[in-house]
N, C-alpha and C positions, 0 to 999 in steps of 0.2 A: 378409332376403333382398329384392333389389330388383325393384319391379313391372315388368313390361315394359309401358311405357306406348304409348298409339298412337304418339307421337312418336316412342319408340325402335321401334316395331313398322315403322314409314316407313323409316327408316334400316337397320333390318334388309333389309327388301325391295331396297332400292338397292345393299346389299352384295352380297346374292347375287346381283344382275344383272350388276353389275361382275366378280365374281370370274369369271364365264363368259365376260364380254368380255375380260379380261386374261389368260385360263387361268392364273388364280391357285388355289391351294390354301390354307384356313385350319386350322391346326392349334393346338388349344385344350386347354390343361391343365385337369384335374378342379376345381382351386381358382378359375377364373375367375368372374365374375360370371355369373348365368342369362342374361341378354342375350346374353352372348357366345357361349353354347351355340348359340343360334340359327342362328349364319352358320359354325357348326364342320362341315367336310368330315370331319375326325377329332378326336373327343374321347377323352381317355385320362390315363393316367401318362406319366412321362419315357420309361420305356423303349417303350411302346407309341410314343409320339410320334416317337422317336427313329427306330424302324424305319420307320414310315408317311414319314419326310423321305427315307429313302433310296429308297423305292418310287414317291414321286409322278412324274408325267411332265408336272406342270404347270410353267410357266416362272417362276412367282413363289411363293414360300412366306411367308405371313403368320404369325409365331408369336405366340400369345396366351399368354406365360407370362413368367417373368422371364429376365433378361438370359442366363444359362449356356445355358438351353433353344434361345434364338434362335442364340446363338453355335453351338451344336453342329450344328444345322439348317444353317447355313453352311459349316462344317467338313466335313459330309458331303454337300455339295451345293455346290462352288465354282464351279460354272459356271451357278449359279441365282441369281435375286434374292431374298434373303432380308429381307422387312421386319419390323421390330420396332415395333409402334404406339405403345409408350411408353416413353421412354428413362429414366425415372424407377423402372421396376420392376425394381430390384435386389435379388437374393438376398442377406441379411446373412450366411449361412452360406458362401456361395460365398467372400465378401470374408474369411472368416477363416482363409483359406489363400492366400497368397502365393508365387509362384515362389522369392523369395531365401530365405524362410524354410524352405520345402520342400526345397531345396538343401542349407542348413544343417543341418537335423533329421537328412536321409538321411545326410549326412558322417560326422556324429556315430554314428549307428546302426549304420551299415556297420564300424564298429571293432569294435563288440560281434558284429553279425550281418552276416558278410560275404555270406550269400545274400539278404539283404533285398530286398523286392519292394515297390512301390508301387501300392497298389489307389485310385483316385480314383472317389470318386463321383461322379456326372455331374454334381451340385450344386458345381461347380468351375468355374473360368477356364480359358479355353482354354490360357492359361499353364501351369497346373497340370497339365492333361491330359498337355501335350507333355512334361512330365518324370515321366509315369506308365509303369507297364508294362501297365495294361490298366484300363479304366473299369468300374462297375459302377451298377446300380440297386437301390432297396430290394427289389424282386422277384426280382432274381438273385445279389446280394452273395455269398451262400454258394456259389452254384454257381461264380462267378468266382473267389473264394480257394481252392476245391477244385480248380478247374482248374489251378493254378499249381503247379511244381515246388518252388518254395520254400517252408521251414518258417516264415519270419518275415516277417511282412507289415505294412507301414507303411499304415495306413488313415486316408484323408484325405476330408472333414474331420469327417465327424460321428460325434462319441465314442459316442453311445446305438447306432448302427447298428452300429458296430464291437463295441461290447458284446455286442449281439444274436448277431451272426455268430459269435463267441466261443463262446457257448453249444453251438455243434453242430459244432465243429472241433478237432480236436487242435492245428491250427497256432498259432504265437504270433500273436495280432492286436495290435498296438500302435496305440493311439487318438490320432488328432489331437485336440486339444482344443477343436472346433469344434462347433456344436450348431445346431438349428432352434429359434429363439426361440419358435416357436408350440407343437410338442411338447415342448420340453424346461423351459419355464417357465410354461404356462398350464393345466396338468393336476395335479390334488392328488390324492395317494391317500384322503387322509380324506374329501374331498368324493365322489370316486366310491364309497366304501364306504357312505357315506351313501345316495346314491341308489341302489345296487345292492341296500340292502337294502328299499327301497321299491318296486322294481322287480326283483324274484326272479327273473321269467319273461324278464328282457331278456339278451339274451348281450353280450358287450362285446368288441368290435373296435377294435383300436387299430394304429396306423402304429409299424412299428420304428425311427422317430426318436425316440419317445416313452422316457423314462427307465426305467430297469430296476425300479423299483417300479410303475410302471403296467402294463407288460409282463406283471410276476408275477401280476397281478389281470384279464389278458384271458383270454378264452377263444380268442380268434384274432388273430393278429399277422400283419399283411400289408400290402403295397402299396394304394395307391386303388384301382385296378382289380381286385385281389385282394379287396377289400371287397365289391364288385358280385356277385363269383361266390359268396362265402361266404352274403352275404345271400339269395341266390336260392336256394342249396340247402341251407340251414339250414331245420329245421322250427320254428325261433322265429319269433316274430311281431312281436319288439319286439327294438331292439337301440340300444347306447348306444356311439356311435361317439366315437373317440379320435383325430381328425387334423382339418385346416383345417375350418372350418365349413361351407365351400363344397359339402363332400363329401355333407354332407345333402340338398342339394337335387338333386344327381346321383343319389343313392341312391332319394330318392323316385320321380324320374322314371325310373327303371332296373326298380324294384321296387315298384310303387305299391301293391300289396296288403299290405305290411307298414310298420311304423312305426320311425322313427329319430330319436334323439335325441343331442345332441352331449353329452359328458361336461361336467360343470359346470364354468363358468368357460371353457369351448372357446372356443380363438383365432382370432383373423382375420391372415390375411396380408396386412398393409396394403400390401405390395409386389404382390402377384397382384392385388388389388383396385383397383390404380392405373389399368388398363387399362379403358377405357370405350367403349362402342359407336360413339362418335364419332370416337375415335382409330384403331379398326378404319377404318373410314370413309374418314378422312384419308388414312392409310397407303395405300390402295389408290388414291384419286383422285391425291395427291400423289407417289406412289411414295416416301414419307416414311420417314427411318429406316433407310436401308440397313445392313444388318450387314457389316462387313468383318473379316477375321482374316489378320494378315501370312502370307505363304506359309510360311515356315519353321516357325512355330508350328502352322500348321494342318496340314501333313504329319504332324508329330509326334503332334499331338493325334488326328488322323483313325486314326492305327495304334491308339491306345489303344482309341478308340470300337468300331473295326471288330473289334479283339478280341473285344470285349466281345459285339456283333451276332452274331458268328459262334458262339456258344455257345446262342444261344435254342433 
């Protein structure tokens, strides 16, 4: 974890003054650096932050997260200024689905499944959302799927979340072959089993983006915000956490009387960590990196997002 140095603390103080002067709100995802937490007006998972973006009365939204998150904030708030502090913070999973490939896949599947609907994880570009019937997050994916009259669902882009939803529905979930490299490639069942044998009292909490063999070993499968709720309510005092390593800091902050450990070989989302406190400061001072989405795409993508939000 990054230490919050006196130099960083000085920048944090400047940011907290600046956002008041500029009527700005800072939305921060759970996977951000600890220093970024210190300037957050709202800290949470993608669903919680999406909802907060629709509720703010601020003139400016600074979104500390990867590209699709800032883009969604702009789609939902076209009249507001949305700043994204670091243009290199791009989600690899979102880039695994593009509109051209989606159109082609939908055309192929509709020959076999005429009632096909497209459920797009929020971890997608605006262009993909615009081609979707509805969006979802990890915390409401099953609820979204069950809300549709369609029996056949193309779930884009996370294959592991799609497979997890399939466990709880009689609908036919067709997974796109995308994945989160942190959840999909960094956790190993053999290592988790070894650690669990040494920490038999620890409960295992994992994100549904993890592969099935990790999910099968878990005591709880939930979104990042759900992990906080589980940790607070559980009688266990120690937990093994299967998600991006930054969540350990958030859990320790929110539930200080318990212990949290990452699953062995636990991964870091390099893209999320590309945002530094200096980037947030520069964004506010310079009005830097404004997010724009073309109107036609934004209108269609907004419909898919609003349908999801309406189900909360």
